[in-house]
All heavy atoms as a GROMACS GRO file, in nm:
protein
  488
    1MET      N    1  10.784   7.608  11.505
    1MET     CA    2  10.732   7.482  11.458
    1MET      C    3  10.834   7.419  11.362
    1MET      O    4  10.886   7.486  11.274
    1MET     CB    5  10.599   7.506  11.387
    1MET     CG    6  10.538   7.382  11.329
    1MET     SD    7  10.381   7.421  11.253
    1MET     CE    8  10.284   7.292  11.318
    2VAL      N    9  10.864   7.294  11.379
    2VAL     CA   10  10.961   7.224  11.296
    2VAL      C   11  10.888   7.122  11.210
    2VAL      O   12  10.803   7.047  11.259
    2VAL     CB   13  11.067   7.154  11.382
    2VAL    CG1   14  11.163   7.075  11.297
    2VAL    CG2   15  11.143   7.255  11.466
    3HIS      N   16  10.920   7.121  11.082
    3HIS     CA   17  10.862   7.026  10.988
    3HIS      C   18  10.970   6.928  10.943
    3HIS      O   19  11.087   6.964  10.935
    3HIS     CB   20  10.804   7.099  10.866
    3HIS     CG   21  10.695   7.193  10.902
    3HIS    ND1   22  10.566   7.152  10.926
    3HIS    CD2   23  10.696   7.327  10.919
    3HIS    CE1   24  10.492   7.256  10.956
    3HIS    NE2   25  10.568   7.364  10.953
    4ASP      N   26  10.930   6.808  10.909
    4ASP     CA   27  11.026   6.707  10.866
    4ASP      C   28  11.106   6.747  10.744
    4ASP      O   29  11.219   6.704  10.724
    4ASP     CB   30  10.955   6.575  10.836
    4ASP     CG   31  10.903   6.509  10.962
    4ASP    OD1   32  10.954   6.542  11.071
    4ASP    OD2   33  10.810   6.426  10.951
    5HIS      N   34  11.051   6.832  10.659
    5HIS     CA   35  11.117   6.865  10.532
    5HIS      C   36  11.172   7.008  10.528
    5HIS      O   37  11.188   7.065  10.422
    5HIS     CB   38  11.022   6.843  10.416
    5HIS     CG   39  10.977   6.701  10.406
    5HIS    ND1   40  11.062   6.598  10.369
    5HIS    CD2   41  10.858   6.642  10.432
    5HIS    CE1   42  10.996   6.483  10.371
    5HIS    NE2   43  10.872   6.506  10.410
    6ASP      N   44  11.200   7.066  10.642
    6ASP     CA   45  11.261   7.199  10.644
    6ASP      C   46  11.396   7.195  10.574
    6ASP      O   47  11.478   7.108  10.600
    6ASP     CB   48  11.281   7.248  10.788
    6ASP     CG   49  11.150   7.290  10.852
    6ASP    OD1   50  11.051   7.308  10.780
    6ASP    OD2   51  11.148   7.305  10.975
    7PHE      N   52  11.421   7.290  10.486
    7PHE     CA   53  11.543   7.288  10.406
    7PHE      C   54  11.668   7.320  10.486
    7PHE      O   55  11.777   7.296  10.442
    7PHE     CB   56  11.532   7.378  10.285
    7PHE     CG   57  11.511   7.523  10.319
    7PHE    CD1   58  11.617   7.604  10.352
    7PHE    CD2   59  11.384   7.578  10.315
    7PHE    CE1   60  11.599   7.737  10.383
    7PHE    CE2   61  11.365   7.711  10.345
    7PHE     CZ   62  11.471   7.790  10.379
    8TYR      N   63  11.655   7.373  10.604
    8TYR     CA   64  11.773   7.408  10.683
    8TYR      C   65  11.820   7.295  10.773
    8TYR      O   66  11.915   7.312  10.848
    8TYR     CB   67  11.748   7.534  10.766
    8TYR     CG   68  11.630   7.522  10.860
    8TYR    CD1   69  11.644   7.464  10.985
    8TYR    CD2   70  11.506   7.571  10.822
    8TYR    CE1   71  11.536   7.453  11.070
    8TYR    CE2   72  11.398   7.560  10.907
    8TYR     CZ   73  11.414   7.501  11.030
    8TYR     OH   74  11.308   7.490  11.114
    9HIS      N   75  11.758   7.182  10.765
    9HIS     CA   76  11.796   7.067  10.848
    9HIS      C   77  11.940   7.026  10.814
    9HIS      O   78  11.975   7.010  10.698
    9HIS     CB   79  11.701   6.951  10.824
    9HIS     CG   80  11.714   6.842  10.924
    9HIS    ND1   81  11.822   6.757  10.928
    9HIS    CD2   82  11.632   6.805  11.025
    9HIS    CE1   83  11.806   6.672  11.026
    9HIS    NE2   84  11.692   6.698  11.088
   10LEU      N   85  12.024   7.010  10.913
   10LEU     CA   86  12.164   6.977  10.890
   10LEU      C   87  12.194   6.828  10.897
   10LEU      O   88  12.308   6.787  10.881
   10LEU     CB   89  12.252   7.051  10.992
   10LEU     CG   90  12.248   7.202  10.984
   10LEU    CD1   91  12.330   7.263  11.096
   10LEU    CD2   92  12.296   7.251  10.849
   11GLY      N   93  12.093   6.748  10.919
   11GLY     CA   94  12.114   6.604  10.930
   11GLY      C   95  12.153   6.541  10.797
   11GLY      O   96  12.133   6.599  10.690
   12PRO      N   97  12.211   6.422  10.802
   12PRO     CA   98  12.254   6.353  10.681
   12PRO      C   99  12.138   6.333  10.583
   12PRO      O  100  12.026   6.302  10.622
   12PRO     CB  101  12.304   6.217  10.733
   12PRO     CG  102  12.335   6.239  10.877
   12PRO     CD  103  12.238   6.344  10.923
   13GLY      N  104  12.168   6.356  10.455
   13GLY     CA  105  12.070   6.333  10.349
   13GLY      C  106  11.975   6.448  10.322
   13GLY      O  107  11.898   6.442  10.227
   14HIS      N  108  11.979   6.553  10.403
   14HIS     CA  109  11.886   6.664  10.382
   14HIS      C  110  11.940   6.771  10.287
   14HIS      O  111  11.868   6.862  10.250
   14HIS     CB  112  11.848   6.727  10.516
   14HIS     CG  113  11.752   6.645  10.593
   14HIS    ND1  114  11.792   6.542  10.677
   14HIS    CD2  115  11.617   6.646  10.599
   14HIS    CE1  116  11.686   6.486  10.730
   14HIS    NE2  117  11.578   6.547  10.684
   15HIS      N  118  12.067   6.762  10.251
   15HIS     CA  119  12.125   6.863  10.162
   15HIS      C  120  12.057   6.863  10.024
   15HIS      O  121  12.054   6.965   9.957
   15HIS     CB  122  12.275   6.842  10.145
   15HIS     CG  123  12.311   6.719  10.071
   15HIS    ND1  124  12.304   6.594  10.129
   15HIS    CD2  125  12.348   6.700   9.942
   15HIS    CE1  126  12.337   6.503  10.038
   15HIS    NE2  127  12.365   6.565   9.925
   16ILE      N  128  12.000   6.752   9.983
   16ILE     CA  129  11.940   6.745   9.849
   16ILE      C  130  11.815   6.829   9.835
   16ILE      O  131  11.774   6.858   9.723
   16ILE     CB  132  11.910   6.599   9.809
   16ILE    CG1  133  11.812   6.534   9.906
   16ILE    CG2  134  12.038   6.517   9.801
   16ILE    CD1  135  11.763   6.398   9.864
   17ILE      N  136  11.755   6.874   9.946
   17ILE     CA  137  11.635   6.957   9.934
   17ILE      C  138  11.668   7.107   9.944
   17ILE      O  139  11.578   7.189   9.942
   17ILE     CB  140  11.528   6.917  10.038
   17ILE    CG1  141  11.581   6.928  10.181
   17ILE    CG2  142  11.477   6.778  10.010
   17ILE    CD1  143  11.476   6.898  10.288
   18ARG      N  144  11.795   7.140   9.949
   18ARG     CA  145  11.834   7.282   9.949
   18ARG      C  146  11.821   7.337   9.807
   18ARG      O  147  11.858   7.270   9.710
   18ARG     CB  148  11.977   7.299   9.999
   18ARG     CG  149  11.992   7.265  10.144
   18ARG     CD  150  12.138   7.276  10.187
   18ARG     NE  151  12.150   7.244  10.327
   18ARG     CZ  152  12.137   7.334  10.424
   18ARG    NH1  153  12.114   7.459  10.396
   18ARG    NH2  154  12.147   7.297  10.550
   19PRO      N  155  11.771   7.459   9.792
   19PRO     CA  156  11.757   7.516   9.658
   19PRO      C  157  11.891   7.561   9.601
   19PRO      O  158  11.983   7.596   9.675
   19PRO     CB  159  11.666   7.636   9.680
   19PRO     CG  160  11.694   7.678   9.822
   19PRO     CD  161  11.723   7.549   9.896
   20SER      N  162  11.903   7.559   9.469
   20SER     CA  163  12.024   7.613   9.407
   20SER      C  164  12.008   7.765   9.396
   20SER      O  165  11.900   7.820   9.418
   20SER     CB  166  12.047   7.552   9.269
   20SER     OG  167  11.958   7.607   9.175
   21GLN      N  168  12.114   7.832   9.359
   21GLN     CA  169  12.108   7.977   9.342
   21GLN      C  170  12.029   8.014   9.217
   21GLN      O  171  11.964   8.117   9.212
   21GLN     CB  172  12.250   8.036   9.334
   21GLN     CG  173  12.326   8.032   9.464
   21GLN     CD  174  12.380   7.894   9.498
   21GLN    OE1  175  12.391   7.806   9.415
   21GLN    NE2  176  12.412   7.874   9.624
   22ASN      N  177  12.035   7.928   9.118
   22ASN     CA  178  11.966   7.952   8.992
   22ASN      C  179  11.819   7.912   9.006
   22ASN      O  180  11.788   7.809   9.065
   22ASN     CB  181  12.033   7.871   8.881
   22ASN     CG  182  11.997   7.920   8.744
   22ASN    OD1  183  11.943   8.029   8.728
   22ASN    ND2  184  12.025   7.841   8.644
   23THR      N  185  11.728   7.992   8.953
   23THR     CA  186  11.586   7.960   8.956
   23THR      C  187  11.529   7.969   8.816
   23THR      O  188  11.588   8.036   8.729
   23THR     CB  189  11.507   8.057   9.047
   23THR    OG1  190  11.501   8.185   8.986
   23THR    CG2  191  11.568   8.067   9.186
   24PRO      N  192  11.415   7.907   8.791
   24PRO     CA  193  11.354   7.918   8.659
   24PRO      C  194  11.287   8.054   8.636
   24PRO      O  195  11.243   8.084   8.525
   24PRO     CB  196  11.250   7.805   8.659
   24PRO     CG  197  11.219   7.781   8.802
   24PRO     CD  198  11.345   7.814   8.878
   25ILE      N  199  11.282   8.138   8.737
   25ILE     CA  200  11.218   8.270   8.725
   25ILE      C  201  11.322   8.372   8.682
   25ILE      O  202  11.421   8.394   8.751
   25ILE     CB  203  11.155   8.311   8.860
   25ILE    CG1  204  11.052   8.206   8.902
   25ILE    CG2  205  11.094   8.449   8.850
   25ILE    CD1  206  11.002   8.222   9.043
   26LYS      N  207  11.299   8.432   8.565
   26LYS     CA  208  11.393   8.531   8.512
   26LYS      C  209  11.409   8.646   8.611
   26LYS      O  210  11.313   8.702   8.660
   26LYS     CB  211  11.345   8.584   8.378
   26LYS     CG  212  11.444   8.678   8.312
   26LYS     CD  213  11.406   8.705   8.169
   26LYS     CE  214  11.497   8.807   8.106
   26LYS     NZ  215  11.635   8.770   8.097
   27GLY      N  216  11.533   8.678   8.642
   27GLY     CA  217  11.563   8.789   8.733
   27GLY      C  218  11.564   8.751   8.881
   27GLY      O  219  11.589   8.836   8.964
   28LEU      N  220  11.536   8.625   8.912
   28LEU     CA  221  11.539   8.583   9.052
   28LEU      C  222  11.654   8.486   9.075
   28LEU      O  223  11.659   8.378   9.017
   28LEU     CB  224  11.407   8.515   9.092
   28LEU     CG  225  11.402   8.461   9.235
   28LEU    CD1  226  11.413   8.575   9.337
   28LEU    CD2  227  11.274   8.384   9.258
   29THR      N  228  11.748   8.527   9.157
   29THR     CA  229  11.862   8.444   9.194
   29THR      C  230  11.866   8.438   9.346
   29THR      O  231  11.850   8.540   9.413
   29THR     CB  232  11.993   8.506   9.140
   29THR    OG1  233  11.980   8.525   9.000
   29THR    CG2  234  12.111   8.416   9.167
   30LEU      N  235  11.885   8.320   9.401
   30LEU     CA  236  11.888   8.303   9.546
   30LEU      C  237  12.032   8.303   9.597
   30LEU      O  238  12.124   8.265   9.526
   30LEU     CB  239  11.822   8.170   9.585
   30LEU     CG  240  11.680   8.148   9.539
   30LEU    CD1  241  11.634   8.009   9.578
   30LEU    CD2  242  11.587   8.253   9.597
   31LEU      N  243  12.050   8.345   9.721
   31LEU     CA  244  12.180   8.331   9.785
   31LEU      C  245  12.160   8.322   9.934
   31LEU      O  246  12.058   8.362   9.987
   31LEU     CB  247  12.273   8.446   9.749
   31LEU     CG  248  12.230   8.586   9.792
   31LEU    CD1  249  12.328   8.641   9.893
   31LEU    CD2  250  12.224   8.675   9.671
   32GLY      N  251  12.254   8.264  10.001
   32GLY     CA  252  12.248   8.250  10.146
   32GLY      C  253  12.301   8.116  10.191
   32GLY      O  254  12.319   8.024  10.111
   33GLY      N  255  12.324   8.104  10.318
   33GLY     CA  256  12.378   7.982  10.376
   33GLY      C  257  12.286   7.862  10.363
   33GLY      O  258  12.328   7.749  10.381
   34TYR      N  259  12.158   7.886  10.331
   34TYR     CA  260  12.062   7.776  10.318
   34TYR      C  261  12.059   7.717  10.178
   34TYR      O  262  11.996   7.614  10.156
   34TYR     CB  263  11.921   7.825  10.354
   34TYR     CG  264  11.869   7.929  10.259
   34TYR    CD1  265  11.792   7.892  10.148
   34TYR    CD2  266  11.897   8.062  10.276
   34TYR    CE1  267  11.747   7.986  10.060
   34TYR    CE2  268  11.852   8.158  10.189
   34TYR     CZ  269  11.776   8.120  10.081
   34TYR     OH  270  11.732   8.214   9.992
   35THR      N  271  12.126   7.779  10.081
   35THR     CA  272  12.124   7.730   9.943
   35THR      C  273  12.227   7.620   9.922
   35THR      O  274  12.310   7.593  10.009
   35THR     CB  275  12.151   7.844   9.843
   35THR    OG1  276  12.278   7.901   9.871
   35THR    CG2  277  12.043   7.952   9.849
   36MET      N  278  12.223   7.558   9.806
   36MET     CA  279  12.315   7.448   9.775
   36MET      C  280  12.456   7.503   9.753
   36MET      O  281  12.481   7.577   9.660
   36MET     CB  282  12.267   7.374   9.650
   36MET     CG  283  12.349   7.253   9.617
   36MET     SD  284  12.352   7.128   9.744
   36MET     CE  285  12.193   7.051   9.722
   37GLN      N  286  12.544   7.468   9.845
   37GLN     CA  287  12.685   7.506   9.841
   37GLN      C  288  12.756   7.422   9.946
   37GLN      O  289  12.691   7.359  10.027
   37GLN     CB  290  12.704   7.658   9.859
   37GLN     CG  291  12.616   7.727   9.960
   37GLN     CD  292  12.660   7.707  10.104
   37GLN    OE1  293  12.774   7.677  10.133
   37GLN    NE2  294  12.570   7.723  10.195
   38PRO      N  295  12.888   7.419   9.946
   38PRO     CA  296  12.960   7.324  10.031
   38PRO      C  297  12.969   7.358  10.180
   38PRO      O  298  13.008   7.274  10.260
   38PRO     CB  299  13.099   7.317   9.970
   38PRO     CG  300  13.116   7.444   9.896
   38PRO     CD  301  12.979   7.486   9.852
   39PHE      N  302  12.934   7.479  10.221
   39PHE     CA  303  12.950   7.519  10.361
   39PHE      C  304  12.815   7.553  10.423
   39PHE      O  305  12.787   7.666  10.456
   39PHE     CB  306  13.043   7.641  10.372
   39PHE     CG  307  13.174   7.623  10.304
   39PHE    CD1  308  13.199   7.684  10.182
   39PHE    CD2  309  13.273   7.546  10.361
   39PHE    CE1  310  13.322   7.667  10.118
   39PHE    CE2  311  13.396   7.529  10.298
   39PHE     CZ  312  13.420   7.590  10.176
   40PHE      N  313  12.730   7.454  10.440
   40PHE     CA  314  12.593   7.477  10.484
   40PHE      C  315  12.583   7.548  10.618
   40PHE      O  316  12.654   7.516  10.713
   40PHE     CB  317  12.518   7.344  10.494
   40PHE     CG  318  12.508   7.273  10.363
   40PHE    CD1  319  12.529   7.138  10.357
   40PHE    CD2  320  12.481   7.341  10.246
   40PHE    CE1  321  12.521   7.070  10.236
   40PHE    CE2  322  12.472   7.275  10.125
   40PHE     CZ  323  12.493   7.139  10.120
   41ALA      N  324  12.493   7.645  10.623
   41ALA     CA  325  12.458   7.717  10.746
   41ALA      C  326  12.578   7.783  10.814
   41ALA      O  327  12.590   7.781  10.935
   41ALA     CB  328  12.387   7.623  10.843
   42THR      N  329  12.667   7.841  10.735
   42THR     CA  330  12.782   7.913  10.790
   42THR      C  331  12.795   8.046  10.718
   42THR      O  332  12.739   8.067  10.611
   42THR     CB  333  12.914   7.836  10.771
   42THR    OG1  334  12.939   7.823  10.630
   42THR    CG2  335  12.908   7.698  10.835
   43MET      N  336  12.872   8.137  10.776
   43MET     CA  337  12.900   8.264  10.708
   43MET      C  338  12.978   8.240  10.580
   43MET      O  339  12.956   8.306  10.479
   43MET     CB  340  12.978   8.359  10.801
   43MET     CG  341  12.896   8.410  10.917
   43MET     SD  342  12.750   8.502  10.865
   43MET     CE  343  12.824   8.644  10.789
   44GLU      N  344  13.068   8.143  10.583
   44GLU     CA  345  13.144   8.109  10.463
   44GLU      C  346  13.050   8.062  10.353
   44GLU      O  347  13.067   8.095  10.236
   44GLU     CB  348  13.249   8.002  10.493
   44GLU     CG  349  13.361   8.047  10.582
   44GLU     CD  350  13.327   8.042  10.731
   44GLU    OE1  351  13.212   8.005  10.768
   44GLU    OE2  352  13.415   8.074  10.811
   45GLY      N  353  12.950   7.983  10.391
   45GLY     CA  354  12.853   7.935  10.295
   45GLY      C  355  12.772   8.048  10.234
   45GLY      O  356  12.744   8.048  10.114
   46ALA      N  357  12.736   8.145  10.315
   46ALA     CA  358  12.660   8.260  10.264
   46ALA      C  359  12.744   8.339  10.164
   46ALA      O  360  12.695   8.380  10.058
   46ALA     CB  361  12.617   8.349  10.380
   47VAL      N  362  12.872   8.358  10.194
   47VAL     CA  363  12.961   8.430  10.103
   47VAL      C  364  12.982   8.351   9.974
   47VAL      O  365  12.974   8.406   9.864
   47VAL     CB  366  13.097   8.461  10.171
   47VAL    CG1  367  13.197   8.516  10.071
   47VAL    CG2  368  13.076   8.557  10.287
   48TYR      N  369  13.006   8.222   9.987
   48TYR     CA  370  13.026   8.136   9.869
   48TYR      C  371  12.900   8.136   9.782
   48TYR      O  372  12.908   8.144   9.660
   48TYR     CB  373  13.060   7.995   9.916
   48TYR     CG  374  13.113   7.906   9.806
   48TYR    CD1  375  13.249   7.906   9.774
   48TYR    CD2  376  13.029   7.823   9.735
   48TYR    CE1  377  13.298   7.824   9.674
   48TYR    CE2  378  13.077   7.742   9.635
   48TYR     CZ  379  13.212   7.742   9.605
   48TYR     OH  380  13.259   7.662   9.506
   49SER      N  381  12.784   8.129   9.846
   49SER     CA  382  12.658   8.133   9.773
   49SER      C  383  12.642   8.267   9.700
   49SER      O  384  12.594   8.271   9.588
   49SER     CB  385  12.542   8.113   9.871
   49SER     OG  386  12.420   8.123   9.804
   50GLY      N  387  12.682   8.376   9.764
   50GLY     CA  388  12.676   8.507   9.700
   50GLY      C  389  12.765   8.514   9.577
   50GLY      O  390  12.730   8.574   9.476
   51LYS      N  391  12.881   8.450   9.584
   51LYS     CA  392  12.973   8.446   9.470
   51LYS      C  393  12.908   8.369   9.354
   51LYS      O  394  12.912   8.414   9.239
   51LYS     CB  395  13.104   8.380   9.510
   51LYS     CG  396  13.207   8.370   9.400
   51LYS     CD  397  13.334   8.304   9.451
   51LYS     CE  398  13.440   8.290   9.346
   51LYS     NZ  399  13.406   8.205   9.236
   52ILE      N  400  12.847   8.256   9.384
   52ILE     CA  401  12.779   8.178   9.280
   52ILE      C  402  12.665   8.260   9.219
   52ILE      O  403  12.650   8.266   9.097
   52ILE     CB  404  12.725   8.046   9.338
   52ILE    CG1  405  12.840   7.956   9.383
   52ILE    CG2  406  12.637   7.974   9.237
   52ILE    CD1  407  12.794   7.834   9.465
   53ALA      N  408  12.586   8.324   9.304
   53ALA     CA  409  12.473   8.404   9.257
   53ALA      C  410  12.520   8.521   9.169
   53ALA      O  411  12.461   8.549   9.065
   53ALA     CB  412  12.392   8.456   9.376
   54ALA      N  413  12.628   8.588   9.210
   54ALA     CA  414  12.680   8.699   9.131
   54ALA      C  415  12.726   8.652   8.994
   54ALA      O  416  12.700   8.718   8.893
   54ALA     CB  417  12.796   8.766   9.206
   55GLU      N  418  12.792   8.537   8.988
   55GLU     CA  419  12.836   8.484   8.859
   55GLU      C  420  12.717   8.450   8.770
   55GLU      O  421  12.719   8.474   8.649
   55GLU     CB  422  12.925   8.362   8.879
   55GLU     CG  423  13.061   8.397   8.936
   55GLU     CD  424  13.146   8.277   8.973
   55GLU    OE1  425  13.098   8.161   8.958
   55GLU    OE2  426  13.260   8.298   9.016
   56LEU      N  427  12.611   8.396   8.830
   56LEU     CA  428  12.490   8.367   8.752
   56LEU      C  429  12.430   8.494   8.695
   56LEU      O  430  12.389   8.498   8.578
   56LEU     CB  431  12.386   8.296   8.839
   56LEU     CG  432  12.415   8.151   8.873
   56LEU    CD1  433  12.317   8.101   8.979
   56LEU    CD2  434  12.406   8.064   8.749
   57VAL      N  435  12.425   8.600   8.774
   57VAL     CA  436  12.369   8.727   8.728
   57VAL      C  437  12.455   8.789   8.619
   57VAL      O  438  12.405   8.834   8.516
   57VAL     CB  439  12.351   8.826   8.846
   57VAL    CG1  440  12.317   8.965   8.796
   57VAL    CG2  441  12.245   8.775   8.942
   58ILE      N  442  12.586   8.787   8.638
   58ILE     CA  443  12.678   8.847   8.540
   58ILE      C  444  12.669   8.776   8.405
   58ILE      O  445  12.666   8.840   8.302
   58ILE     CB  446  12.823   8.844   8.593
   58ILE    CG1  447  12.838   8.943   8.709
   58ILE    CG2  448  12.922   8.875   8.482
   58ILE    CD1  449  12.969   8.928   8.784
   59TYR      N  450  12.664   8.644   8.409
   59TYR     CA  451  12.668   8.566   8.284
   59TYR      C  452  12.532   8.521   8.234
   59TYR      O  453  12.523   8.448   8.136
   59TYR     CB  454  12.760   8.444   8.303
   59TYR     CG  455  12.902   8.487   8.334
   59TYR    CD1  456  12.957   8.463   8.459
   59TYR    CD2  457  12.980   8.553   8.240
   59TYR    CE1  458  13.086   8.502   8.488
   59TYR    CE2  459  13.108   8.594   8.269
   59TYR     CZ  460  13.161   8.568   8.393
   59TYR     OH  461  13.288   8.608   8.423
   60GLU      N  462  12.424   8.567   8.298
   60GLU     CA  463  12.290   8.525   8.262
   60GLU      C  464  12.252   8.558   8.119
   60GLU      O  465  12.192   8.478   8.050
   60GLU     CB  466  12.189   8.591   8.358
   60GLU     CG  467  12.046   8.552   8.332
   60GLU     CD  468  11.952   8.613   8.434
   60GLU    OE1  469  11.977   8.727   8.478
   60GLU    OE2  470  11.854   8.546   8.469
   61ASP      N  471  12.288   8.674   8.073
   61ASP     CA  472  12.249   8.717   7.939
   61ASP      C  473  12.356   8.692   7.834
   61ASP      O  474  12.346   8.737   7.720
   61ASP     CB  475  12.214   8.867   7.939
   61ASP     CG  476  12.090   8.894   8.022
   61ASP    OD1  477  12.001   8.807   8.024
   61ASP    OD2  478  12.083   9.001   8.083
   62HIS      N  479  12.461   8.619   7.869
   62HIS     CA  480  12.570   8.596   7.773
   62HIS      C  481  12.570   8.456   7.721
   62HIS      O  482  12.518   8.365   7.766
   62HIS     CB  483  12.705   8.625   7.838
   62HIS     CG  484  12.717   8.770   7.878
   62HIS    ND1  485  12.712   8.808   8.010
   62HIS    CD2  486  12.726   8.884   7.809
   62HIS    CE1  487  12.723   8.940   8.018
   62HIS    NE2  488  12.731   8.988   7.897
   0.00000   0.00000   0.00000
């Protein structure tokens, strides 16, 4: 089933509904090709997102 507001939509203008790696929930960090990063829905995007998430975790308490 496809919904108009699915976050994985690759069409123009849909990138703004992708979640960032940082969340307001302590201890919860997101990563993956579906998150906000420059290489949407690719393996490169998943790796880049993991790098962002790791930096958030490392520097979260500093």
